[in-house]
C-alpha positions in Angstrom: 80.0 127.2 128.7 79.1 123.9 127.3 81.7 121.5 125.9 80.8 122.1 122.2 81.5 125.8 122.1 84.6 125.3 124.2 85.8 122.6 121.8 85.2 124.8 118.8 87.0 127.7 120.4 90.1 125.6 121.2 90.0 124.0 117.7 89.8 127.5 116.1 92.7 128.8 118.1 94.8 125.7 117.2 94.0 126.1 113.5 94.9 129.8 113.6 98.2 129.0 115.3 99.0 126.3 112.8 98.2 128.5 109.9 100.5 131.2 111.2 103.3 128.7 112.0 103.0 127.1 108.5 103.5 130.5 106.8 106.3 131.4 109.2 108.5 128.6 108.0 108.3 129.4 104.4 108.9 133.1 105.1 111.9 132.3 107.3 113.4 130.3 104.4 112.7 133.1 101.9 114.3 135.7 104.1 117.4 133.6 104.5 117.2 133.7 108.3 117.7 129.9 108.5 119.5 127.6 106.1 117.8 124.3 105.3 119.7 121.3 106.4 120.4 118.4 104.1 122.1 116.2 106.7 120.6 112.8 107.5 121.0 110.6 110.6 124.5 109.0 110.6 123.4 105.5 109.7 120.9 106.6 106.9 122.0 106.6 103.3 120.9 109.3 100.9 119.5 106.6 98.6 119.0 102.8 98.5 118.7 100.4 95.7 121.1 100.3 92.7 124.8 100.3 93.1 125.9 103.9 93.8 129.1 103.4 91.7 127.0 102.8 88.6 124.3 105.0 87.1 120.9 103.7 87.9 118.1 103.5 85.3 116.2 106.2 87.3 116.2 108.0 90.6 112.9 107.7 92.5 112.0 110.4 95.1 109.1 109.2 97.4 107.0 112.1 98.8 104.8 110.7 101.4 101.4 111.9 102.8 100.7 114.0 105.9 102.1 111.4 108.3 105.7 112.3 107.3 107.4 113.7 110.4 111.1 112.7 110.1 113.4 111.1 107.4 112.7 107.5 108.4 108.9 107.4 108.9 106.3 106.6 106.3 102.6 105.8 106.6 103.3 102.1 105.8 106.5 101.7 107.7 108.5 102.0 104.5 106.9 98.9 102.8 106.3 100.6 99.5 109.9 101.9 99.2 111.2 98.4 100.2 108.9 96.7 97.6 110.2 99.1 94.9 113.8 98.4 95.7 113.2 94.6 95.8 111.1 94.6 92.6 113.3 97.0 90.6 117.0 96.8 91.7 118.0 99.1 88.8 116.4 102.1 90.6 117.9 104.3 93.3 115.2 105.3 95.8 115.1 108.3 98.1 112.5 108.2 100.9 113.9 110.8 103.3 112.7 114.1 101.8 110.6 116.3 104.2 107.8 117.5 101.9 106.0 119.5 104.6 109.0 121.5 105.7 110.6 124.2 103.5 113.5 124.2 106.0 113.9 120.4 105.6 113.5 120.2 109.4 112.0 117.0 110.8 109.1 117.7 113.3 110.3 115.2 115.8 113.6 117.0 116.1 111.8 120.0 117.5 111.4 119.9 121.4 107.8 121.3 121.3 106.7 118.7 118.7 108.4 115.9 120.6 106.2 116.8 123.5 103.1 117.0 121.3 103.7 113.6 119.8 103.2 112.1 123.2 100.3 114.3 124.3 98.4 115.5 121.3 99.5 113.4 118.4 96.8 114.7 116.1 98.5 118.1 115.9 101.4 116.5 114.1 99.1 115.6 111.2 97.3 119.0 111.4 100.6 120.7 111.0 101.3 118.9 107.7 97.7 119.5 106.5 98.2 123.2 107.0 101.5 123.0 105.1 99.6 121.5 102.1 97.3 124.5 102.0 100.2 126.9 102.4 101.8 125.2 99.4 98.6 125.6 97.5 98.0 129.3 98.4 98.8 131.5 95.4 100.7 134.0 97.8 103.1 131.4 99.1 103.1 128.7 96.4 106.1 130.0 94.4 108.2 130.3 97.6 107.2 126.9 98.9 107.8 125.3 95.5 111.3 126.8 95.3 112.2 125.7 98.8 111.1 122.1 98.5 112.3 121.8 95.0 115.8 122.9 96.2 115.6 120.4 99.0 114.9 117.5 96.6 117.6 118.7 94.2 120.2 118.7 97.1 119.1 115.3 98.3 119.5 113.9 94.7 123.0 115.4 94.4 124.0 113.8 97.7 122.6 110.5 96.3 124.8 110.8 93.3 122.7 112.5 90.7 124.6 114.6 88.1 122.9 117.5 86.4 122.5 117.1 82.6 123.1 113.3 82.9 119.8 112.5 81.2 118.9 110.0 84.0 115.2 110.3 84.7 114.0 111.6 88.1 110.7 110.1 89.2 108.6 112.0 91.8 106.4 109.3 93.3 103.9 111.0 95.7 101.2 109.8 98.0 98.1 112.0 98.9 99.3 115.5 99.8 102.8 114.7 98.5 101.3 115.4 95.1 101.0 119.1 95.9 104.8 119.1 96.6 105.7 117.0 93.6 103.8 119.1 91.1 105.3 122.2 92.7 108.9 121.0 92.6 108.9 120.5 88.8 110.1 123.9 87.7 112.9 124.2 90.4 114.2 120.6 89.7 114.3 121.4 85.9 116.2 124.6 86.6 118.7 123.0 88.9 119.2 119.5 87.4 117.8 119.7 83.9 116.6 116.1 84.4 113.8 114.3 82.6 110.9 114.4 85.2 108.2 111.7 85.5 105.5 112.2 88.1 103.4 109.4 89.6 100.7 110.3 92.1 99.0 107.8 94.3 95.7 109.2 95.6 97.0 112.6 94.8 95.6 115.5 96.8 96.7 118.8 95.1 95.2 122.0 93.8 96.1 121.7 90.1 97.7 125.1 89.9 101.3 124.2 89.3 102.8 124.3 85.9 103.6 120.8 84.6 105.1 121.9 81.2 108.6 120.8 82.2 107.4 117.3 83.2 107.6 114.4 80.7 104.4 112.9 82.0 102.1 112.5 85.0 100.5 109.1 85.8 97.6 109.4 88.2 97.0 106.2 90.2 93.5 106.4 91.6 90.5 104.4 92.7 86.8 104.7 92.8 87.1 104.0 96.5 89.4 106.9 97.2 87.1 109.6 98.7 90.0 111.9 99.8 91.4 112.3 96.4 87.9 113.0 95.1 87.5 115.8 97.6 90.6 117.5 96.2 89.1 117.6 92.7 86.0 119.3 94.2 87.5 121.9 96.5 90.3 123.2 94.2 88.8 125.2 91.3 92.0 124.7 89.2 91.1 121.0 89.0 87.7 121.9 87.4 87.4 121.7 83.6 86.0 125.3 83.7 89.5 126.7 84.6 91.1 125.7 81.3 94.2 127.8 81.9 95.3 126.1 85.1 98.5 124.0 85.0 96.5 120.8 85.5 94.1 121.4 82.6 96.9 122.6 80.3 98.8 119.4 81.0 95.6 117.5 80.3 95.2 119.1 76.9 98.8 118.4 76.1 98.2 114.7 76.7 100.6 114.6 79.7 98.2 113.0 82.2 97.2 109.4 82.2 94.9 107.7 84.7 95.4 104.2 86.0 92.7 102.5 88.1 93.7 100.7 91.2 90.2 99.7 92.2 89.0 98.8 94.8 91.7 100.4 96.9 90.9 103.2 99.4 93.0 106.2 100.5 93.6 105.0 104.0 93.1 101.9 106.2 93.2 98.2 105.7 92.2 98.4 102.0 94.5 101.3 101.1 96.7 101.4 98.0 99.7 100.2 100.0 98.0 97.7 102.3 99.7 94.3 102.4 96.6 92.8 104.0 94.0 93.5 101.3 93.9 91.0 98.3 92.9 91.1 94.7 91.2 88.2 92.9 94.6 87.5 91.1 96.2 86.8 94.5 98.2 90.0 94.7 98.0 92.4 97.7 97.1 96.1 97.2 100.8 96.8 98.0 101.9 94.4 95.3 99.5 95.9 92.7 100.6 99.4 93.4 104.3 98.4 93.4 103.9 96.5 90.1 102.1 99.4 88.5 104.7 102.0 89.5 107.6 99.8 88.4 106.0 99.1 85.0 105.4 102.8 84.4 109.0 103.7 85.2 110.3 101.0 83.0 108.0 101.9 80.1 109.0 105.6 80.4 112.7 104.6 80.4 112.2 102.3 77.4 110.1 104.7 75.5 107.3 102.2 75.2 103.6 102.5 75.9 102.5 102.8 79.5 100.9 99.7 80.8 97.4 99.4 82.1 96.1 102.8 80.8 92.5 103.2 81.6 92.0 106.5 79.8 92.9 110.1 79.9 92.1 112.2 82.9 88.9 114.1 83.0 88.9 117.0 85.4 85.9 117.3 87.7 83.0 119.7 86.9 
């Protein structure tokens, strides 16, 4: 057998195993066989930023892309979260939520995954990719949304959030984190009755989730982001033809606004959160993204117009 058929056979087996494992976790949660854990490492706070003894202007929950494997890690080493805290000390920021685990279980705390990290690191990313597609699958989506929405609500309560307080909750998501953010809206509204603002950065999601309980969704995108563009092609609910999808209903209600962060890319040295790529005005891509996010949150809190609006979203096709 040549190497190509063998490689395809192994890859197919791995994908099948990952698909089954991804579904297994959400079913275990639904059946109540395991209870999600909300505990964090001893030296890790539930939120950083504004003084916990005083109500912040908003709580920001950062839902990272597929590289998220444990409470501490992010694709950029936490630079975006740090920049938000430094630029907007009135916010409380949570960066520890596990968006790709209905059981809130970090991958690196599991013995098998600890071994895989050192031997086949790509599988860690593949696991989270499969979780995105489980979260988008109409058979599992309500269960997944409920599980991760409950996880976010619990983390917010630990961070000091009080239901019915009227303090906004901002779901700031990167890439596949947008699937989780849009799915968590209904559960968060039920549990916290909080004003919900969504900000997606290169959002990769299927457009099926109901956004009627969200105040607004700001889509940060770029012409150089090919991965986000793929999401608008492969998910029919993002197409204009499917006018009853959650995404298109929100669009018609005027709840979606696009903000261009050209020439940023989805990944690499010119990504949205790169501190090493520079704009003509002297800001890095990280600075540009951080400034935009902070301005949007402050505008929403103050009831003023959103800055830098480049036009309403137009679904593909």
